[in-house]
N, CA, C and O atoms as a GROMACS GRO file, in nm:
protein
  584
    1MET      N    1   0.078  -0.123  -0.004
    1MET     CA    2   0.007   0.009  -0.006
    1MET      C    3   0.102   0.130  -0.004
    1MET      O    4   0.088   0.226  -0.080
    2SER      N    5   0.199   0.120   0.088
    2SER     CA    6   0.276   0.256   0.092
    2SER      C    7   0.361   0.278  -0.042
    2SER      O    8   0.397   0.390  -0.076
    3ARG      N    9   0.390   0.167  -0.114
    3ARG     CA   10   0.443   0.188  -0.242
    3ARG      C   11   0.349   0.239  -0.346
    3ARG      O   12   0.395   0.307  -0.438
    4HIS      N   13   0.213   0.209  -0.339
    4HIS     CA   14   0.133   0.269  -0.440
    4HIS      C   15   0.102   0.420  -0.404
    4HIS      O   16   0.073   0.508  -0.484
    5ARG      N   17   0.115   0.434  -0.263
    5ARG     CA   18   0.103   0.594  -0.214
    5ARG      C   19   0.206   0.683  -0.275
    5ARG      O   20   0.184   0.792  -0.329
    6ASP      N   21   0.328   0.623  -0.259
    6ASP     CA   22   0.449   0.694  -0.295
    6ASP      C   23   0.439   0.730  -0.462
    6ASP      O   24   0.466   0.841  -0.505
    7GLN      N   25   0.398   0.625  -0.542
    7GLN     CA   26   0.399   0.650  -0.671
    7GLN      C   27   0.284   0.760  -0.703
    7GLN      O   28   0.302   0.840  -0.795
    8ALA      N   29   0.184   0.761  -0.638
    8ALA     CA   30   0.056   0.854  -0.658
    8ALA      C   31   0.113   0.991  -0.634
    8ALA      O   32   0.089   1.081  -0.715
    9THR      N   33   0.200   1.016  -0.510
    9THR     CA   34   0.247   1.121  -0.461
    9THR      C   35   0.355   1.185  -0.572
    9THR      O   36   0.360   1.304  -0.604
   10ARG      N   37   0.428   1.094  -0.616
   10ARG     CA   38   0.536   1.149  -0.728
   10ARG      C   39   0.459   1.191  -0.865
   10ARG      O   40   0.496   1.276  -0.946
   11GLN      N   41   0.351   1.117  -0.870
   11GLN     CA   42   0.270   1.134  -1.012
   11GLN      C   43   0.220   1.294  -0.985
   11GLN      O   44   0.251   1.383  -1.065
   12SER      N   45   0.155   1.314  -0.887
   12SER     CA   46   0.092   1.428  -0.850
   12SER      C   47   0.197   1.550  -0.859
   12SER      O   48   0.158   1.658  -0.905
   13LEU      N   49   0.331   1.534  -0.813
   13LEU     CA   50   0.416   1.641  -0.807
   13LEU      C   51   0.466   1.676  -0.959
   13LEU      O   52   0.494   1.791  -0.995
   14VAL      N   53   0.474   1.547  -1.054
   14VAL     CA   54   0.499   1.589  -1.182
   14VAL      C   55   0.393   1.652  -1.245
   14VAL      O   56   0.417   1.749  -1.316
   15GLU      N   57   0.280   1.613  -1.230
   15GLU     CA   58   0.158   1.688  -1.293
   15GLU      C   59   0.161   1.842  -1.239
   15GLU      O   60   0.140   1.936  -1.316
   16PHE      N   61   0.187   1.856  -1.113
   16PHE     CA   62   0.178   2.006  -1.058
   16PHE      C   63   0.281   2.083  -1.135
   16PHE      O   64   0.254   2.188  -1.193
   17ALA      N   65   0.410   2.023  -1.135
   17ALA     CA   66   0.540   2.075  -1.198
   17ALA      C   67   0.495   2.105  -1.349
   17ALA      O   68   0.539   2.210  -1.396
   18LEU      N   69   0.421   2.034  -1.422
   18LEU     CA   70   0.389   2.036  -1.555
   18LEU      C   71   0.271   2.168  -1.584
   18LEU      O   72   0.268   2.245  -1.681
   19VAL      N   73   0.187   2.164  -1.475
   19VAL     CA   74   0.083   2.275  -1.502
   19VAL      C   75   0.119   2.405  -1.431
   19VAL      O   76   0.072   2.511  -1.471
   20LEU      N   77   0.203   2.400  -1.328
   20LEU     CA   78   0.226   2.535  -1.258
   20LEU      C   79   0.278   2.655  -1.356
   20LEU      O   80   0.238   2.770  -1.341
   21PRO      N   81   0.369   2.618  -1.455
   21PRO     CA   82   0.410   2.736  -1.535
   21PRO      C   83   0.314   2.784  -1.622
   21PRO      O   84   0.317   2.904  -1.650
   22VAL      N   85   0.229   2.712  -1.671
   22VAL     CA   86   0.102   2.734  -1.754
   22VAL      C   87  -0.005   2.824  -1.680
   22VAL      O   88  -0.061   2.919  -1.735
   23PHE      N   89  -0.024   2.789  -1.565
   23PHE     CA   90  -0.122   2.848  -1.454
   23PHE      C   91  -0.062   2.999  -1.423
   23PHE      O   92  -0.136   3.097  -1.429
   24LEU      N   93   0.071   3.010  -1.390
   24LEU     CA   94   0.134   3.133  -1.363
   24LEU      C   95   0.144   3.212  -1.477
   24LEU      O   96   0.135   3.332  -1.455
   25LEU      N   97   0.162   3.176  -1.606
   25LEU     CA   98   0.152   3.260  -1.718
   25LEU      C   99   0.009   3.313  -1.752
   25LEU      O  100  -0.009   3.424  -1.802
   26LEU      N  101  -0.076   3.240  -1.727
   26LEU     CA  102  -0.219   3.273  -1.732
   26LEU      C  103  -0.252   3.378  -1.621
   26LEU      O  104  -0.313   3.479  -1.656
   27VAL      N  105  -0.217   3.363  -1.494
   27VAL     CA  106  -0.255   3.455  -1.414
   27VAL      C  107  -0.174   3.599  -1.413
   27VAL      O  108  -0.225   3.701  -1.366
   28MET      N  109  -0.056   3.596  -1.465
   28MET     CA  110   0.019   3.697  -1.482
   28MET      C  111  -0.027   3.782  -1.604
   28MET      O  112  -0.024   3.905  -1.608
   29GLY      N  113  -0.074   3.695  -1.710
   29GLY     CA  114  -0.137   3.772  -1.811
   29GLY      C  115  -0.257   3.831  -1.768
   29GLY      O  116  -0.281   3.934  -1.832
   30VAL      N  117  -0.336   3.806  -1.687
   30VAL     CA  118  -0.464   3.858  -1.656
   30VAL      C  119  -0.420   3.973  -1.590
   30VAL      O  120  -0.480   4.077  -1.617
   31VAL      N  121  -0.320   3.977  -1.503
   31VAL     CA  122  -0.293   4.083  -1.426
   31VAL      C  123  -0.224   4.196  -1.512
   31VAL      O  124  -0.256   4.314  -1.498
   32ASP      N  125  -0.126   4.156  -1.602
   32ASP     CA  126  -0.078   4.266  -1.702
   32ASP      C  127  -0.183   4.309  -1.795
   32ASP      O  128  -0.174   4.421  -1.844
   33GLY      N  129  -0.280   4.234  -1.824
   33GLY     CA  130  -0.392   4.271  -1.906
   33GLY      C  131  -0.462   4.365  -1.839
   33GLY      O  132  -0.488   4.471  -1.898
   34GLY      N  133  -0.507   4.344  -1.705
   34GLY     CA  134  -0.570   4.460  -1.627
   34GLY      C  135  -0.490   4.599  -1.620
   34GLY      O  136  -0.537   4.711  -1.643
   35ARG      N  137  -0.361   4.568  -1.582
   35ARG     CA  138  -0.294   4.689  -1.581
   35ARG      C  139  -0.289   4.769  -1.718
   35ARG      O  140  -0.281   4.892  -1.718
   36ALA      N  141  -0.294   4.694  -1.835
   36ALA     CA  142  -0.297   4.780  -1.976
   36ALA      C  143  -0.424   4.847  -1.988
   36ALA      O  144  -0.425   4.962  -2.030
   37ILE      N  145  -0.547   4.780  -1.951
   37ILE     CA  146  -0.679   4.845  -1.964
   37ILE      C  147  -0.666   4.960  -1.860
   37ILE      O  148  -0.707   5.068  -1.903
   38PHE      N  149  -0.622   4.962  -1.742
   38PHE     CA  150  -0.612   5.041  -1.650
   38PHE      C  151  -0.539   5.171  -1.712
   38PHE      O  152  -0.590   5.283  -1.700
   39ALA      N  153  -0.424   5.152  -1.774
   39ALA     CA  154  -0.329   5.251  -1.830
   39ALA      C  155  -0.409   5.321  -1.939
   39ALA      O  156  -0.404   5.442  -1.956
   40PHE      N  157  -0.483   5.239  -2.012
   40PHE     CA  158  -0.568   5.324  -2.119
   40PHE      C  159  -0.662   5.394  -2.089
   40PHE      O  160  -0.681   5.504  -2.141
   41ASN      N  161  -0.751   5.332  -1.986
   41ASN     CA  162  -0.836   5.433  -1.931
   41ASN      C  163  -0.783   5.555  -1.859
   41ASN      O  164  -0.846   5.661  -1.855
   42GLN      N  165  -0.669   5.537  -1.804
   42GLN     CA  166  -0.626   5.654  -1.742
   42GLN      C  167  -0.561   5.764  -1.841
   42GLN      O  168  -0.558   5.884  -1.818
   43VAL      N  169  -0.516   5.707  -1.941
   43VAL     CA  170  -0.471   5.816  -2.056
   43VAL      C  171  -0.588   5.866  -2.134
   43VAL      O  172  -0.576   5.974  -2.192
   44ALA      N  173  -0.698   5.800  -2.141
   44ALA     CA  174  -0.816   5.837  -2.201
   44ALA      C  175  -0.870   5.956  -2.122
   44ALA      O  176  -0.892   6.061  -2.184
   45GLN      N  177  -0.890   5.948  -2.002
   45GLN     CA  178  -0.947   6.042  -1.915
   45GLN      C  179  -0.852   6.176  -1.927
   45GLN      O  180  -0.893   6.291  -1.942
   46ALA      N  181  -0.726   6.134  -1.917
   46ALA     CA  182  -0.616   6.260  -1.908
   46ALA      C  183  -0.620   6.341  -2.022
   46ALA      O  184  -0.607   6.463  -2.013
   47THR      N  185  -0.640   6.269  -2.153
   47THR     CA  186  -0.648   6.350  -2.276
   47THR      C  187  -0.787   6.435  -2.258
   47THR      O  188  -0.784   6.554  -2.292
   48ARG      N  189  -0.896   6.387  -2.210
   48ARG     CA  190  -1.018   6.429  -2.226
   48ARG      C  191  -1.007   6.571  -2.130
   48ARG      O  192  -1.060   6.676  -2.164
   49ASP      N  193  -0.927   6.554  -2.006
   49ASP     CA  194  -0.930   6.680  -1.927
   49ASP      C  195  -0.819   6.783  -1.995
   49ASP      O  196  -0.830   6.906  -1.988
   50VAL      N  197  -0.730   6.727  -2.049
   50VAL     CA  198  -0.630   6.819  -2.109
   50VAL      C  199  -0.718   6.898  -2.222
   50VAL      O  200  -0.733   7.021  -2.220
   51ALA      N  201  -0.771   6.818  -2.315
   51ALA     CA  202  -0.846   6.874  -2.418
   51ALA      C  203  -0.937   6.994  -2.370
   51ALA      O  204  -0.932   7.105  -2.423
   52ARG      N  205  -1.023   6.962  -2.262
   52ARG     CA  206  -1.123   7.046  -2.214
   52ARG      C  207  -1.039   7.184  -2.186
   52ARG      O  208  -1.079   7.289  -2.237
   53VAL      N  209  -0.928   7.181  -2.106
   53VAL     CA  210  -0.848   7.304  -2.069
   53VAL      C  211  -0.808   7.385  -2.190
   53VAL      O  212  -0.827   7.506  -2.200
   54ALA      N  213  -0.742   7.297  -2.297
   54ALA     CA  214  -0.696   7.339  -2.421
   54ALA      C  215  -0.809   7.414  -2.508
   54ALA      O  216  -0.781   7.510  -2.581
   55SER      N  217  -0.913   7.372  -2.495
   55SER     CA  218  -1.021   7.440  -2.571
   55SER      C  219  -1.047   7.577  -2.534
   55SER      O  220  -1.081   7.661  -2.617
   56VAL      N  221  -1.029   7.602  -2.402
   56VAL     CA  222  -1.048   7.727  -2.352
   56VAL      C  223  -0.937   7.814  -2.362
   56VAL      O  224  -0.960   7.934  -2.376
   57THR      N  225  -0.822   7.774  -2.359
   57THR     CA  226  -0.711   7.864  -2.345
   57THR      C  227  -0.615   7.844  -2.481
   57THR      O  228  -0.513   7.913  -2.487
   58CYS      N  229  -0.640   7.764  -2.574
   58CYS     CA  230  -0.535   7.762  -2.696
   58CYS      C  231  -0.527   7.897  -2.767
   58CYS      O  232  -0.419   7.945  -2.800
   59PHE      N  233  -0.647   7.958  -2.789
   59PHE     CA  234  -0.642   8.099  -2.852
   59PHE      C  235  -0.613   8.204  -2.776
   59PHE      O  236  -0.600   8.313  -2.832
   60GLN      N  237  -0.598   8.192  -2.638
   60GLN     CA  238  -0.576   8.309  -2.545
   60GLN      C  239  -0.426   8.334  -2.533
   60GLN      O  240  -0.379   8.446  -2.514
   61THR      N  241  -0.340   8.197  -2.547
   61THR     CA  242  -0.194   8.208  -2.504
   61THR      C  243  -0.116   8.285  -2.624
   61THR      O  244  -0.161   8.290  -2.739
   62THR      N  245   0.003   8.343  -2.584
   62THR     CA  246   0.088   8.386  -2.680
   62THR      C  247   0.142   8.293  -2.785
   62THR      O  248   0.138   8.314  -2.906
   63THR      N  249   0.197   8.178  -2.720
   63THR     CA  250   0.231   8.049  -2.815
   63THR      C  251   0.102   7.961  -2.816
   63THR      O  252   0.059   7.907  -2.715
   64ARG      N  253   0.050   7.953  -2.928
   64ARG     CA  254  -0.082   7.879  -2.939
   64ARG      C  255  -0.055   7.743  -2.902
   64ARG      O  256   0.044   7.681  -2.940
   65CYS      N  257  -0.150   7.696  -2.821
   65CYS     CA  258  -0.154   7.548  -2.772
   65CYS      C  259  -0.018   7.517  -2.715
   65CYS      O  260   0.028   7.406  -2.741
   66SER      N  261   0.058   7.606  -2.637
   66SER     CA  262   0.171   7.574  -2.572
   66SER      C  263   0.143   7.475  -2.475
   66SER      O  264   0.049   7.485  -2.396
   67THR      N  265   0.235   7.361  -2.476
   67THR     CA  266   0.232   7.275  -2.346
   67THR      C  267   0.332   7.311  -2.246
   67THR      O  268   0.340   7.241  -2.145
   68ALA      N  269   0.413   7.415  -2.263
   68ALA     CA  270   0.525   7.443  -2.168
   68ALA      C  271   0.476   7.455  -2.025
   68ALA      O  272   0.362   7.484  -1.991
   69SER      N  273   0.565   7.432  -1.958
   69SER     CA  274   0.541   7.451  -1.794
   69SER      C  275   0.516   7.589  -1.777
   69SER      O  276   0.576   7.684  -1.826
   70GLY      N  277   0.421   7.587  -1.702
   70GLY     CA  278   0.340   7.732  -1.649
   70GLY      C  279   0.232   7.784  -1.717
   70GLY      O  280   0.167   7.878  -1.671
   71THR      N  281   0.202   7.723  -1.839
   71THR     CA  282   0.085   7.768  -1.918
   71THR      C  283  -0.013   7.683  -1.864
   71THR      O  284   0.016   7.594  -1.784
   72PRO      N  285  -0.145   7.710  -1.908
   72PRO     CA  286  -0.252   7.634  -1.857
   72PRO      C  287  -0.269   7.507  -1.889
   72PRO      O  288  -0.313   7.419  -1.814
   73ILE      N  289  -0.224   7.490  -2.032
   73ILE     CA  290  -0.215   7.343  -2.089
   73ILE      C  291  -0.108   7.272  -2.014
   73ILE      O  292  -0.134   7.163  -1.964
   74GLY      N  293   0.020   7.329  -2.000
   74GLY     CA  294   0.124   7.262  -1.920
   74GLY      C  295   0.069   7.236  -1.781
   74GLY      O  296   0.088   7.123  -1.737
   75THR      N  297   0.009   7.318  -1.711
   75THR     CA  298  -0.031   7.282  -1.587
   75THR      C  299  -0.119   7.171  -1.575
   75THR      O  300  -0.107   7.095  -1.479
   76ALA      N  301  -0.229   7.148  -1.683
   76ALA     CA  302  -0.311   7.046  -1.676
   76ALA      C  303  -0.251   6.936  -1.714
   76ALA      O  304  -0.298   6.831  -1.668
   77ILE      N  305  -0.155   6.930  -1.789
   77ILE     CA  306  -0.059   6.795  -1.820
   77ILE      C  307   0.010   6.756  -1.698
   77ILE      O  308   0.021   6.636  -1.669
   78ALA      N  309   0.054   6.845  -1.629
   78ALA     CA  310   0.150   6.805  -1.500
   78ALA      C  311   0.042   6.772  -1.401
   78ALA      O  312   0.080   6.691  -1.316
   79GLU      N  313  -0.078   6.812  -1.390
   79GLU     CA  314  -0.176   6.740  -1.313
   79GLU      C  315  -0.211   6.611  -1.350
   79GLU      O  316  -0.238   6.532  -1.260
   80GLN      N  317  -0.215   6.574  -1.467
   80GLN     CA  318  -0.229   6.441  -1.506
   80GLN      C  319  -0.123   6.343  -1.496
   80GLN      O  320  -0.147   6.223  -1.509
   81ARG      N  321   0.007   6.393  -1.471
   81ARG     CA  322   0.106   6.294  -1.440
   81ARG      C  323   0.108   6.221  -1.295
   81ARG      O  324   0.174   6.120  -1.267
   82VAL      N  325   0.027   6.290  -1.214
   82VAL     CA  326   0.010   6.232  -1.079
   82VAL      C  327  -0.055   6.068  -1.099
   82VAL      O  328  -0.156   6.049  -1.167
   83GLY      N  329   0.000   5.985  -1.047
   83GLY     CA  330  -0.050   5.845  -1.041
   83GLY      C  331  -0.039   5.788  -1.177
   83GLY      O  332  -0.101   5.682  -1.189
   84SER      N  333   0.027   5.833  -1.288
   84SER     CA  334   0.062   5.772  -1.409
   84SER      C  335   0.154   5.682  -1.375
   84SER      O  336   0.236   5.691  -1.285
   85GLN      N  337   0.129   5.557  -1.484
   85GLN     CA  338   0.225   5.428  -1.454
   85GLN      C  339   0.334   5.446  -1.536
   85GLN      O  340   0.425   5.366  -1.518
   86ALA      N  341   0.351   5.544  -1.635
   86ALA     CA  342   0.479   5.546  -1.704
   86ALA      C  343   0.487   5.687  -1.762
   86ALA      O  344   0.399   5.766  -1.729
   87THR      N  345   0.585   5.728  -1.846
   87THR     CA  346   0.596   5.862  -1.883
   87THR      C  347   0.525   5.873  -1.997
   87THR      O  348   0.531   5.781  -2.078
   88THR      N  349   0.440   5.998  -2.024
   88THR     CA  350   0.340   6.012  -2.126
   88THR      C  351   0.408   6.121  -2.220
   88THR      O  352   0.475   6.214  -2.176
   89VAL      N  353   0.383   6.099  -2.352
   89VAL     CA  354   0.428   6.207  -2.446
   89VAL      C  355   0.303   6.276  -2.500
   89VAL      O  356   0.214   6.208  -2.550
   90TRP      N  357   0.291   6.418  -2.492
   90TRP     CA  358   0.179   6.485  -2.520
   90TRP      C  359   0.214   6.562  -2.644
   90TRP      O  360   0.328   6.595  -2.677
   91THR      N  361   0.085   6.589  -2.717
   91THR     CA  362   0.105   6.658  -2.847
   91THR      C  363  -0.049   6.735  -2.841
   91THR      O  364  -0.154   6.674  -2.817
   92VAL      N  365  -0.039   6.859  -2.863
   92VAL     CA  366  -0.158   6.952  -2.848
   92VAL      C  367  -0.164   7.028  -3.000
   92VAL      O  368  -0.071   7.099  -3.038
   93GLN      N  369  -0.258   7.011  -3.063
   93GLN     CA  370  -0.277   7.067  -3.189
   93GLN      C  371  -0.408   7.140  -3.224
   93GLN      O  372  -0.515   7.089  -3.194
   94CYS      N  373  -0.400   7.270  -3.296
   94CYS     CA  374  -0.503   7.338  -3.346
   94CYS      C  375  -0.544   7.295  -3.491
   94CYS      O  376  -0.473   7.311  -3.591
   95ILE      N  377  -0.663   7.239  -3.490
   95ILE     CA  378  -0.706   7.203  -3.620
   95ILE      C  379  -0.808   7.300  -3.688
   95ILE      O  380  -0.919   7.308  -3.636
   96LYS      N  381  -0.781   7.372  -3.797
   96LYS     CA  382  -0.872   7.466  -3.856
   96LYS      C  383  -0.982   7.396  -3.902
   96LYS      O  384  -0.971   7.286  -3.956
   97ALA      N  385  -1.125   7.473  -3.880
   97ALA     CA  386  -1.254   7.434  -3.897
   97ALA      C  387  -1.267   7.414  -4.044
   97ALA      O  388  -1.307   7.306  -4.086
   98ASP      N  389  -1.235   7.509  -4.123
   98ASP     CA  390  -1.275   7.526  -4.263
   98ASP      C  391  -1.179   7.416  -4.342
   98ASP      O  392  -1.233   7.350  -4.430
   99SER      N  393  -1.042   7.395  -4.313
   99SER     CA  394  -0.972   7.319  -4.387
   99SER      C  395  -0.931   7.183  -4.326
   99SER      O  396  -0.884   7.098  -4.403
  100GLY      N  397  -0.943   7.159  -4.212
  100GLY     CA  398  -0.902   7.049  -4.140
  100GLY      C  399  -0.763   7.027  -4.124
  100GLY      O  400  -0.721   6.919  -4.083
  101LEU      N  401  -0.669   7.144  -4.160
  101LEU     CA  402  -0.525   7.126  -4.139
  101LEU      C  403  -0.471   7.192  -4.001
  101LEU      O  404  -0.537   7.274  -3.937
  102VAL      N  405  -0.366   7.155  -3.971
  102VAL     CA  406  -0.300   7.190  -3.850
  102VAL      C  407  -0.264   7.347  -3.847
  102VAL      O  408  -0.185   7.389  -3.931
  103ALA      N  409  -0.312   7.423  -3.766
  103ALA     CA  410  -0.286   7.574  -3.769
  103ALA      C  411  -0.177   7.596  -3.650
  103ALA      O  412  -0.159   7.512  -3.562
  104SER      N  413  -0.112   7.711  -3.658
  104SER     CA  414  -0.014   7.772  -3.566
  104SER      C  415  -0.108   7.873  -3.470
  104SER      O  416  -0.085   7.895  -3.351
  105VAL      N  417  -0.208   7.922  -3.538
  105VAL     CA  418  -0.299   8.019  -3.459
  105VAL      C  419  -0.447   7.964  -3.466
  105VAL      O  420  -0.512   7.941  -3.568
  106CYS      N  421  -0.486   7.946  -3.332
  106CYS     CA  422  -0.624   7.908  -3.296
  106CYS      C  423  -0.709   8.017  -3.308
  106CYS      O  424  -0.666   8.131  -3.294
  107SER      N  425  -0.847   7.987  -3.336
  107SER     CA  426  -0.948   8.070  -3.320
  107SER      C  427  -1.078   8.004  -3.285
  107SER      O  428  -1.085   7.882  -3.296
  108ILE      N  429  -1.177   8.069  -3.246
  108ILE     CA  430  -1.290   8.028  -3.195
  108ILE      C  431  -1.354   7.962  -3.315
  108ILE      O  432  -1.358   8.027  -3.420
  109GLY      N  433  -1.410   7.822  -3.310
  109GLY     CA  434  -1.460   7.747  -3.408
  109GLY      C  435  -1.362   7.639  -3.440
  109GLY      O  436  -1.406   7.537  -3.492
  110ASP      N  437  -1.237   7.649  -3.417
  110ASP     CA  438  -1.137   7.558  -3.453
  110ASP      C  439  -1.156   7.436  -3.357
  110ASP      O  440  -1.237   7.444  -3.264
  111THR      N  441  -1.075   7.309  -3.382
  111THR     CA  442  -1.084   7.226  -3.294
  111THR      C  443  -0.926   7.207  -3.224
  111THR      O  444  -0.818   7.227  -3.280
  112VAL      N  445  -0.951   7.164  -3.090
  112VAL     CA  446  -0.812   7.112  -3.040
  112VAL      C  447  -0.813   6.974  -3.046
  112VAL      O  448  -0.909   6.904  -3.015
  113ARG      N  449  -0.695   6.929  -3.090
  113ARG     CA  450  -0.669   6.775  -3.075
  113ARG      C  451  -0.537   6.749  -2.975
  113ARG      O  452  -0.427   6.804  -2.988
  114VAL      N  453  -0.574   6.656  -2.877
  114VAL     CA  454  -0.480   6.647  -2.764
  114VAL      C  455  -0.453   6.478  -2.788
  114VAL      O  456  -0.542   6.394  -2.797
  115ASN      N  457  -0.334   6.458  -2.794
  115ASN     CA  458  -0.276   6.316  -2.823
  115ASN      C  459  -0.200   6.284  -2.700
  115ASN      O  460  -0.123   6.369  -2.654
  116ALA      N  461  -0.213   6.170  -2.642
  116ALA     CA  462  -0.118   6.127  -2.536
  116ALA      C  463  -0.083   5.978  -2.557
  116ALA      O  464  -0.175   5.901  -2.584
  117THR      N  465   0.040   5.934  -2.547
  117THR     CA  466   0.098   5.800  -2.559
  117THR      C  467   0.178   5.760  -2.457
  117THR      O  468   0.259   5.840  -2.412
  118GLN      N  469   0.168   5.652  -2.413
  118GLN     CA  470   0.241   5.614  -2.292
  118GLN      C  471   0.288   5.438  -2.305
  118GLN      O  472   0.218   5.347  -2.350
  119SER      N  473   0.404   5.432  -2.260
  119SER     CA  474   0.457   5.293  -2.287
  119SER      C  475   0.500   5.248  -2.135
  119SER      O  476   0.579   5.316  -2.071
  120PHE      N  477   0.445   5.134  -2.085
  120PHE     CA  478   0.491   5.059  -1.970
  120PHE      C  479   0.540   4.920  -1.986
  120PHE      O  480   0.521   4.857  -2.090
  121LYS      N  481   0.604   4.870  -1.879
  121LYS     CA  482   0.684   4.735  -1.905
  121LYS      C  483   0.568   4.648  -1.839
  121LYS      O  484   0.487   4.689  -1.756
  122LEU      N  485   0.575   4.525  -1.890
  122LEU     CA  486   0.484   4.429  -1.826
  122LEU      C  487   0.556   4.354  -1.705
  122LEU      O  488   0.678   4.344  -1.706
  123LEU      N  489   0.489   4.308  -1.613
  123LEU     CA  490   0.547   4.276  -1.490
  123LEU      C  491   0.595   4.122  -1.494
  123LEU      O  492   0.682   4.093  -1.412
  124TYR      N  493   0.555   4.029  -1.571
  124TYR     CA  494   0.607   3.902  -1.567
  124TYR      C  495   0.716   3.891  -1.707
  124TYR      O  496   0.686   3.914  -1.824
  125GLY      N  497   0.837   3.853  -1.656
  125GLY     CA  498   0.963   3.859  -1.734
  125GLY      C  499   0.946   3.789  -1.888
  125GLY      O  500   0.972   3.852  -1.991
  126PRO      N  501   0.904   3.664  -1.887
  126PRO     CA  502   0.884   3.599  -1.991
  126PRO      C  503   0.786   3.669  -2.094
  126PRO      O  504   0.806   3.669  -2.216
  127VAL      N  505   0.697   3.719  -2.041
  127VAL     CA  506   0.580   3.779  -2.134
  127VAL      C  507   0.647   3.908  -2.192
  127VAL      O  508   0.644   3.943  -2.310
  128GLN      N  509   0.716   3.978  -2.074
  128GLN     CA  510   0.792   4.103  -2.146
  128GLN      C  511   0.894   4.087  -2.241
  128GLN      O  512   0.923   4.171  -2.326
  129ALA      N  513   0.954   3.968  -2.226
  129ALA     CA  514   1.048   3.937  -2.324
  129ALA      C  515   0.999   3.917  -2.468
  129ALA      O  516   1.068   3.941  -2.567
  130PHE      N  517   0.885   3.876  -2.468
  130PHE     CA  518   0.808   3.819  -2.581
  130PHE      C  519   0.732   3.931  -2.664
  130PHE      O  520   0.721   3.943  -2.786
  131PHE      N  521   0.684   4.009  -2.562
  131PHE     CA  522   0.576   4.125  -2.628
  131PHE      C  523   0.675   4.253  -2.614
  131PHE      O  524   0.665   4.324  -2.714
  132GLY      N  525   0.765   4.302  -2.520
  132GLY     CA  526   0.822   4.409  -2.536
  132GLY      C  527   0.732   4.500  -2.425
  132GLY      O  528   0.654   4.453  -2.342
  133PRO      N  529   0.760   4.630  -2.445
  133PRO     CA  530   0.664   4.738  -2.373
  133PRO      C  531   0.553   4.747  -2.440
  133PRO      O  532   0.547   4.736  -2.563
  134VAL      N  533   0.453   4.768  -2.361
  134VAL     CA  534   0.325   4.789  -2.417
  134VAL      C  535   0.289   4.935  -2.437
  134VAL      O  536   0.313   5.016  -2.348
  135GLY      N  537   0.234   4.970  -2.548
  135GLY     CA  538   0.200   5.117  -2.578
  135GLY      C  539   0.057   5.126  -2.556
  135GLY      O  540  -0.017   5.036  -2.594
  136VAL      N  541   0.014   5.231  -2.496
  136VAL     CA  542  -0.133   5.275  -2.504
  136VAL      C  543  -0.134   5.427  -2.530
  136VAL      O  544  -0.041   5.498  -2.493
  137GLY      N  545  -0.241   5.474  -2.592
  137GLY     CA  546  -0.265   5.596  -2.628
  137GLY      C  547  -0.395   5.638  -2.643
  137GLY      O  548  -0.482   5.551  -2.654
  138SER      N  549  -0.429   5.772  -2.647
  138SER     CA  550  -0.556   5.816  -2.666
  138SER      C  551  -0.554   5.948  -2.730
  138SER      O  552  -0.466   6.028  -2.698
  139THR      N  553  -0.654   5.984  -2.827
  139THR     CA  554  -0.664   6.133  -2.891
  139THR      C  555  -0.800   6.173  -2.846
  139THR      O  556  -0.897   6.098  -2.850
  140SER      N  557  -0.801   6.313  -2.798
  140SER     CA  558  -0.933   6.363  -2.777
  140SER      C  559  -0.960   6.502  -2.844
  140SER      O  560  -0.867   6.583  -2.852
  141GLU      N  561  -1.068   6.528  -2.885
  141GLU     CA  562  -1.077   6.648  -2.961
  141GLU      C  563  -1.181   6.736  -2.903
  141GLU      O  564  -1.283   6.681  -2.862
  142GLN      N  565  -1.169   6.871  -2.894
  142GLN     CA  566  -1.260   6.962  -2.837
  142GLN      C  567  -1.278   7.080  -2.927
  142GLN      O  568  -1.175   7.134  -2.969
  143GLN      N  569  -1.405   7.132  -2.966
  143GLN     CA  570  -1.393   7.251  -3.028
  143GLN      C  571  -1.397   7.374  -2.933
  143GLN      O  572  -1.450   7.383  -2.822
  144ILE      N  573  -1.336   7.458  -2.997
  144ILE     CA  574  -1.310   7.597  -2.906
  144ILE      C  575  -1.439   7.670  -2.944
  144ILE      O  576  -1.470   7.694  -3.061
  145ILE      N  577  -1.519   7.707  -2.830
  145ILE     CA  578  -1.637   7.767  -2.845
  145ILE      C  579  -1.640   7.895  -2.797
  145ILE      O  580  -1.737   7.967  -2.824
  146GLN      N  581  -1.537   7.942  -2.723
  146GLN     CA  582  -1.556   8.077  -2.635
  146GLN      C  583  -1.478   8.167  -2.726
  146GLN      O  584  -1.464   8.286  -2.699
   0.00000   0.00000   0.00000
């Protein structure tokens, strides 16, 4: 009876050793997938917030749609960095209403386009080695109405 029990125990250990890596890969994939969805939602909300500020201030500033520190848009971007998972690259453009082209001077009726992209590393090493850093981004547009 003892010999049968030892053989069953060894068989269970072998099965566990075969299943454990697959199970861990699945669990870490779910965790990293959740982080990617969270990062996308965070970037999307940040672009909406910055676009809201830009739509009010782009045509008022000396350097149109400036993202420089100290400007209203720069301040809004700095506020969005709090709690961010990775460094975010921002672009703010003014799109002319009549032609759809990017303009250096904004006026009422034009559209402000805010784009943010972010890249973060996955937690699980083998998945990180296979996929590399994951990029998420979002674009938000607001019309200048004031």
